Each structure stands twice: as C-alpha cells, then as structure tokens.
N, CA, C and O atoms as CSV, one atom per row, in Angstrom:
chain,resi,resn,atom,element,x,y,z
A,1,MET,N,N,162.030,70.143,53.302
A,1,MET,CA,C,161.875,68.770,53.725
A,1,MET,C,C,163.491,68.191,54.010
A,1,MET,O,O,164.496,68.336,53.314
A,2,SER,N,N,163.366,67.720,54.879
A,2,SER,CA,C,165.080,67.007,55.097
A,2,SER,C,C,164.986,65.503,54.811
A,2,SER,O,O,164.083,64.755,55.186
A,3,ASN,N,N,166.135,65.164,54.041
A,3,ASN,CA,C,166.440,63.898,53.674
A,3,ASN,C,C,166.821,62.956,55.042
A,3,ASN,O,O,166.985,61.748,54.872
A,4,GLU,N,N,166.939,63.466,56.226
A,4,GLU,CA,C,167.494,62.788,57.529
A,4,GLU,C,C,166.657,61.892,58.036
A,4,GLU,O,O,165.512,62.341,58.090
A,5,ALA,N,N,166.760,60.858,58.409
A,5,ALA,CA,C,165.562,59.959,59.053
A,5,ALA,C,C,165.362,60.379,60.411
A,5,ALA,O,O,166.339,60.615,61.122
A,6,SER,N,N,164.125,60.501,60.862
A,6,SER,CA,C,163.779,61.025,61.933
A,6,SER,C,C,164.275,59.803,62.973
A,6,SER,O,O,163.941,58.625,62.841
A,7,THR,N,N,165.093,60.298,63.975
A,7,THR,CA,C,165.559,59.535,65.250
A,7,THR,C,C,164.705,59.700,66.479
A,7,THR,O,O,164.411,60.836,66.851
A,8,PRO,N,N,164.275,58.601,67.154
A,8,PRO,CA,C,163.541,58.679,68.384
A,8,PRO,C,C,164.442,59.731,69.323
A,8,PRO,O,O,165.590,60.011,68.978
A,9,PRO,N,N,163.819,60.322,70.588
A,9,PRO,CA,C,164.627,61.056,71.567
A,9,PRO,C,C,165.312,59.895,72.188
A,9,PRO,O,O,164.870,58.746,72.171
A,10,PRO,N,N,166.468,60.294,72.760
A,10,PRO,CA,C,167.345,59.371,73.801
A,10,PRO,C,C,166.707,59.304,74.979
A,10,PRO,O,O,166.038,60.246,75.404
A,11,PRO,N,N,166.859,58.195,75.604
A,11,PRO,CA,C,165.785,57.723,76.816
A,11,PRO,C,C,166.304,58.833,77.918
A,11,PRO,O,O,167.286,59.540,77.694
A,12,PRO,N,N,165.604,58.900,79.023
A,12,PRO,CA,C,165.901,59.766,80.272
A,12,PRO,C,C,167.202,59.303,80.795
A,12,PRO,O,O,167.478,58.106,80.869
A,13,LEU,N,N,167.945,60.181,81.132
A,13,LEU,CA,C,169.267,59.882,81.983
A,13,LEU,C,C,168.834,59.182,83.336
A,13,LEU,O,O,167.819,59.558,83.922
A,14,ARG,N,N,169.554,58.249,83.775
A,14,ARG,CA,C,169.041,57.528,85.045
A,14,ARG,C,C,170.079,58.364,86.055
A,14,ARG,O,O,171.237,58.681,85.784
A,15,ARG,N,N,169.418,58.613,87.183
A,15,ARG,CA,C,170.726,59.202,88.458
A,15,ARG,C,C,170.870,58.252,89.573
A,15,ARG,O,O,170.091,57.913,90.464
A,16,TRP,N,N,172.022,57.931,89.296
A,16,TRP,CA,C,172.550,56.644,90.144
A,16,TRP,C,C,173.160,57.520,91.267
A,16,TRP,O,O,173.785,58.537,90.964
A,17,VAL,N,N,173.010,57.190,92.408
A,17,VAL,CA,C,173.592,57.630,93.813
A,17,VAL,C,C,173.925,56.567,94.522
A,17,VAL,O,O,173.439,55.484,94.197
A,18,ASN,N,N,174.859,56.658,95.684
A,18,ASN,CA,C,175.496,56.027,96.382
A,18,ASN,C,C,174.429,55.621,97.506
A,18,ASN,O,O,173.366,56.232,97.617
A,19,THR,N,N,174.784,54.557,98.324
A,19,THR,CA,C,173.802,53.900,99.164
A,19,THR,C,C,173.449,55.250,100.369
A,19,THR,O,O,172.295,55.527,100.695
A,20,ARG,N,N,174.656,55.967,100.906
A,20,ARG,CA,C,174.645,57.371,101.983
A,20,ARG,C,C,173.400,57.966,101.378
A,20,ARG,O,O,172.343,58.004,102.009
A,21,SER,N,N,173.564,58.563,99.809
A,21,SER,CA,C,172.640,59.358,99.451
A,21,SER,C,C,171.489,58.968,99.165
A,21,SER,O,O,170.606,59.796,99.390
A,22,ALA,N,N,171.098,57.766,98.646
A,22,ALA,CA,C,169.735,57.191,98.620
A,22,ALA,C,C,169.102,56.950,100.032
A,22,ALA,O,O,167.912,57.253,100.120
A,23,ALA,N,N,169.623,56.526,100.984
A,23,ALA,CA,C,169.039,56.620,102.391
A,23,ALA,C,C,168.707,57.745,102.853
A,23,ALA,O,O,167.642,57.924,103.444
A,24,ALA,N,N,169.647,58.724,102.628
A,24,ALA,CA,C,169.236,60.011,102.812
A,24,ALA,C,C,167.894,60.722,102.109
A,24,ALA,O,O,167.088,61.473,102.658
A,25,HIS,N,N,167.903,60.279,100.802
A,25,HIS,CA,C,166.856,60.931,100.034
A,25,HIS,C,C,165.485,60.171,100.499
A,25,HIS,O,O,164.487,60.890,100.437
A,26,ILE,N,N,165.278,58.850,100.950
A,26,ILE,CA,C,164.226,58.382,101.615
A,26,ILE,C,C,163.937,58.419,102.858
A,26,ILE,O,O,162.835,58.051,103.264
A,27,GLY,N,N,164.836,58.848,103.609
A,27,GLY,CA,C,164.936,59.022,105.142
A,27,GLY,C,C,165.172,57.615,105.998
A,27,GLY,O,O,164.642,57.387,107.085
A,28,ILE,N,N,165.916,56.875,105.416
A,28,ILE,CA,C,166.345,55.712,106.467
A,28,ILE,C,C,167.702,55.640,106.689
A,28,ILE,O,O,168.391,56.189,105.829
A,29,HIS,N,N,168.297,55.094,107.643
A,29,HIS,CA,C,169.843,54.644,107.696
A,29,HIS,C,C,170.213,53.869,106.566
A,29,HIS,O,O,169.579,53.003,105.962
A,30,PRO,N,N,171.577,54.424,106.349
A,30,PRO,CA,C,172.076,53.522,105.084
A,30,PRO,C,C,172.208,52.173,105.359
A,30,PRO,O,O,172.110,51.413,104.395
A,31,GLU,N,N,172.438,51.628,106.629
A,31,GLU,CA,C,172.646,50.320,106.832
A,31,GLU,C,C,171.253,49.488,106.773
A,31,GLU,O,O,171.366,48.307,106.444
A,32,VAL,N,N,170.196,49.885,107.003
A,32,VAL,CA,C,168.981,49.383,106.454
A,32,VAL,C,C,168.956,49.447,105.322
A,32,VAL,O,O,168.496,48.370,104.942
A,33,LEU,N,N,169.239,50.258,104.226
A,33,LEU,CA,C,169.148,49.945,102.881
A,33,LEU,C,C,169.877,48.925,102.213
A,33,LEU,O,O,169.387,48.150,101.392
A,34,ARG,N,N,171.298,48.950,102.659
A,34,ARG,CA,C,172.187,47.760,102.471
A,34,ARG,C,C,171.440,46.366,102.966
A,34,ARG,O,O,171.292,45.393,102.227
A,35,ARG,N,N,171.055,46.425,104.156
A,35,ARG,CA,C,170.151,45.288,104.619
A,35,ARG,C,C,168.993,44.740,103.673
A,35,ARG,O,O,168.705,43.561,103.464
A,36,TRP,N,N,168.505,45.684,103.245
A,36,TRP,CA,C,167.337,45.292,102.295
A,36,TRP,C,C,167.927,44.901,101.233
A,36,TRP,O,O,167.273,43.965,100.773
A,37,ALA,N,N,169.064,45.187,100.428
A,37,ALA,CA,C,169.416,45.035,99.205
A,37,ALA,C,C,170.022,43.595,99.634
A,37,ALA,O,O,169.732,42.787,98.752
A,38,ARG,N,N,170.637,43.092,100.502
A,38,ARG,CA,C,171.318,42.055,100.926
A,38,ARG,C,C,170.014,40.765,100.842
A,38,ARG,O,O,170.200,39.551,100.760
A,39,GLN,N,N,169.038,41.313,100.881
A,39,GLN,CA,C,167.997,40.154,101.114
A,39,GLN,C,C,166.851,40.488,100.217
A,39,GLN,O,O,165.792,40.959,100.632
A,40,PRO,N,N,167.139,40.197,98.851
A,40,PRO,CA,C,166.207,40.766,97.683
A,40,PRO,C,C,164.598,39.799,97.630
A,40,PRO,O,O,163.612,40.101,96.958
A,41,GLY,N,N,164.698,38.994,98.253
A,41,GLY,CA,C,163.855,37.820,98.265
A,41,GLY,C,C,162.842,38.201,99.203
A,41,GLY,O,O,161.753,37.639,99.087
A,42,LYS,N,N,163.012,39.147,100.214
A,42,LYS,CA,C,162.086,39.354,101.223
A,42,LYS,C,C,161.511,40.947,100.930
A,42,LYS,O,O,160.458,41.374,101.405
A,43,HIS,N,N,162.487,41.774,99.994
A,43,HIS,CA,C,161.772,42.888,99.736
A,43,HIS,C,C,161.912,43.195,98.397
A,43,HIS,O,O,162.709,43.976,97.877
A,44,THR,N,N,160.725,42.234,97.686
A,44,THR,CA,C,160.625,42.623,96.403
A,44,THR,C,C,160.456,43.628,95.524
A,44,THR,O,O,160.874,43.725,94.370
A,45,TRP,N,N,159.724,44.464,96.251
A,45,TRP,CA,C,159.467,45.818,95.654
A,45,TRP,C,C,160.681,46.700,95.453
A,45,TRP,O,O,160.591,47.695,94.733
A,46,LEU,N,N,161.891,46.358,96.098
A,46,LEU,CA,C,163.113,47.265,96.185
A,46,LEU,C,C,163.676,47.042,94.983
A,46,LEU,O,O,163.909,45.864,94.714
A,47,PRO,N,N,164.077,48.220,93.847
A,47,PRO,CA,C,165.019,48.118,92.768
A,47,PRO,C,C,165.974,47.889,92.953
A,47,PRO,O,O,166.541,48.503,93.857
A,48,ARG,N,N,166.709,46.846,92.176
A,48,ARG,CA,C,167.888,46.426,92.297
A,48,ARG,C,C,168.970,47.192,92.214
A,48,ARG,O,O,169.159,47.609,91.071
A,49,PRO,N,N,169.767,47.537,93.024
A,49,PRO,CA,C,171.241,48.188,92.834
A,49,PRO,C,C,172.179,47.563,92.018
A,49,PRO,O,O,172.328,46.348,91.882
A,50,ILE,N,N,172.959,48.681,91.349
A,50,ILE,CA,C,174.146,47.970,90.861
A,50,ILE,C,C,175.478,47.880,91.468
A,50,ILE,O,O,175.350,48.585,92.468
A,51,ARG,N,N,176.525,47.492,91.463
A,51,ARG,CA,C,177.632,47.396,92.189
A,51,ARG,C,C,178.583,47.901,91.434
A,51,ARG,O,O,178.824,47.506,90.293
A,52,VAL,N,N,179.398,49.128,92.231
A,52,VAL,CA,C,180.666,49.574,91.490
A,52,VAL,C,C,181.650,49.581,92.694
A,52,VAL,O,O,181.677,50.348,93.656
A,53,GLY,N,N,182.561,48.382,92.347
A,53,GLY,CA,C,183.432,48.281,93.384
A,53,GLY,C,C,182.892,47.595,94.552
A,53,GLY,O,O,182.284,46.553,94.305
A,54,LYS,N,N,182.980,47.942,95.729
A,54,LYS,CA,C,182.339,47.542,96.818
A,54,LYS,C,C,181.110,48.508,97.112
A,54,LYS,O,O,180.454,48.310,98.135
A,55,GLU,N,N,180.898,49.168,96.565
A,55,GLU,CA,C,179.581,50.325,96.870
A,55,GLU,C,C,178.364,49.841,95.931
A,55,GLU,O,O,178.653,49.355,94.837
A,56,PHE,N,N,177.372,49.924,96.212
A,56,PHE,CA,C,175.963,50.069,95.632
A,56,PHE,C,C,175.709,51.278,95.170
A,56,PHE,O,O,175.783,52.303,95.848
A,57,ARG,N,N,175.334,51.207,93.758
A,57,ARG,CA,C,174.669,52.477,93.233
A,57,ARG,C,C,173.049,52.323,93.043
A,57,ARG,O,O,172.610,51.228,92.691
A,58,TRP,N,N,172.423,53.100,93.208
A,58,TRP,CA,C,170.633,52.924,93.446
A,58,TRP,C,C,170.534,54.075,92.118
A,58,TRP,O,O,171.280,54.982,91.749
A,59,ASP,N,N,169.119,53.497,91.580
A,59,ASP,CA,C,168.700,54.567,90.458
A,59,ASP,C,C,167.332,55.322,91.578
A,59,ASP,O,O,166.237,54.877,91.923
A,60,ILE,N,N,167.980,56.493,91.853
A,60,ILE,CA,C,166.926,57.090,92.444
A,60,ILE,C,C,165.792,57.144,91.917
A,60,ILE,O,O,164.976,56.535,92.609
A,61,ASP,N,N,165.408,57.536,91.120
A,61,ASP,CA,C,164.045,57.552,90.183
A,61,ASP,C,C,163.476,56.019,90.273
A,61,ASP,O,O,162.269,55.806,90.383
A,62,ALA,N,N,164.110,55.334,90.236
A,62,ALA,CA,C,163.257,53.931,90.499
A,62,ALA,C,C,163.106,53.789,91.835
A,62,ALA,O,O,161.978,53.423,92.163
A,63,LEU,N,N,164.011,53.991,92.860
A,63,LEU,CA,C,163.551,53.855,94.497
A,63,LEU,C,C,162.261,54.853,94.581
A,63,LEU,O,O,161.278,54.455,95.206
A,64,GLU,N,N,162.245,55.952,94.056
A,64,GLU,CA,C,161.162,56.690,94.537
A,64,GLU,C,C,159.876,56.157,94.074
A,64,GLU,O,O,158.907,56.065,94.827
A,65,THR,N,N,159.855,55.751,92.648
A,65,THR,CA,C,158.722,55.046,92.023
A,65,THR,C,C,158.461,53.780,92.989
A,65,THR,O,O,157.340,53.542,93.439
A,66,ALA,N,N,159.380,53.140,93.214
A,66,ALA,CA,C,159.014,51.916,94.151
A,66,ALA,C,C,158.245,52.361,95.432
A,66,ALA,O,O,157.245,51.740,95.793
A,67,LEU,N,N,158.603,53.181,95.952
A,67,LEU,CA,C,158.234,53.985,97.146
A,67,LEU,C,C,156.704,54.070,97.429
A,67,LEU,O,O,155.934,53.578,98.254
A,68,ALA,N,N,156.601,55.056,96.198
A,68,ALA,CA,C,155.063,55.712,95.801
A,68,ALA,C,C,154.331,54.627,95.307
A,68,ALA,O,O,153.128,54.834,95.466
A,69,ASP,N,N,154.621,53.327,94.659
A,69,ASP,CA,C,153.823,52.353,94.550
A,69,ASP,C,C,153.513,51.639,96.023
A,69,ASP,O,O,152.361,51.289,96.279
A,70,LEU,N,N,154.423,51.468,96.830
A,70,LEU,CA,C,154.124,50.896,98.334
A,70,LEU,C,C,153.056,51.939,98.789
A,70,LEU,O,O,151.908,51.557,99.016
A,71,ASP,N,N,153.341,52.989,98.900
A,71,ASP,CA,C,152.206,53.898,99.143
A,71,ASP,C,C,150.685,53.591,98.953
A,71,ASP,O,O,149.755,53.505,99.756
A,72,ASP,N,N,150.776,53.454,97.544
A,72,ASP,CA,C,149.437,53.453,97.113
A,72,ASP,C,C,148.582,51.934,97.334
A,72,ASP,O,O,147.450,51.905,96.852
A,73,ARG,N,N,148.995,50.899,97.920
A,73,ARG,CA,C,148.779,49.723,98.099
A,73,ARG,C,C,147.879,50.032,99.477
A,73,ARG,O,O,147.379,49.102,100.109
C-alpha cells in the first residue's frame, strides 16, 4: 500500500499550429481562415485562436472537432 495520494492524470496536450498549417490541414487557403477568425459572430462554430505576436495559433484538435460537428448537422 502506498502513502502517496493518487493524482489525476494530466490533461491531454493541445496541439497549437499556425494559420498556414491549420488551413492546409483542413484544406482551405490561409487567408480564408484568417478572415473567418476576424468575423467571430459570423462563424460561431469556429474555435477561437490565440494570438502569439502577430500570428494566430489554432488548437488543431478543436478545429477538427468543430468541422466534424458541422458535418453531423
């Protein structure tokens, strides 16, 4: 028997990619993804990117999930 308290497993790592990589991954032009990010009210299904300097960073897993949810509609 161990005296150590059991700790929950760490959360899964999030994969953050730049706009060019995210756009290539989902098959669109990077400028389209940038435009969608600048119009959040119009594209409510799109997960919000974070900004690192002048670049957006996208959670690629959240983007894949959002697109899969769109396909299910």
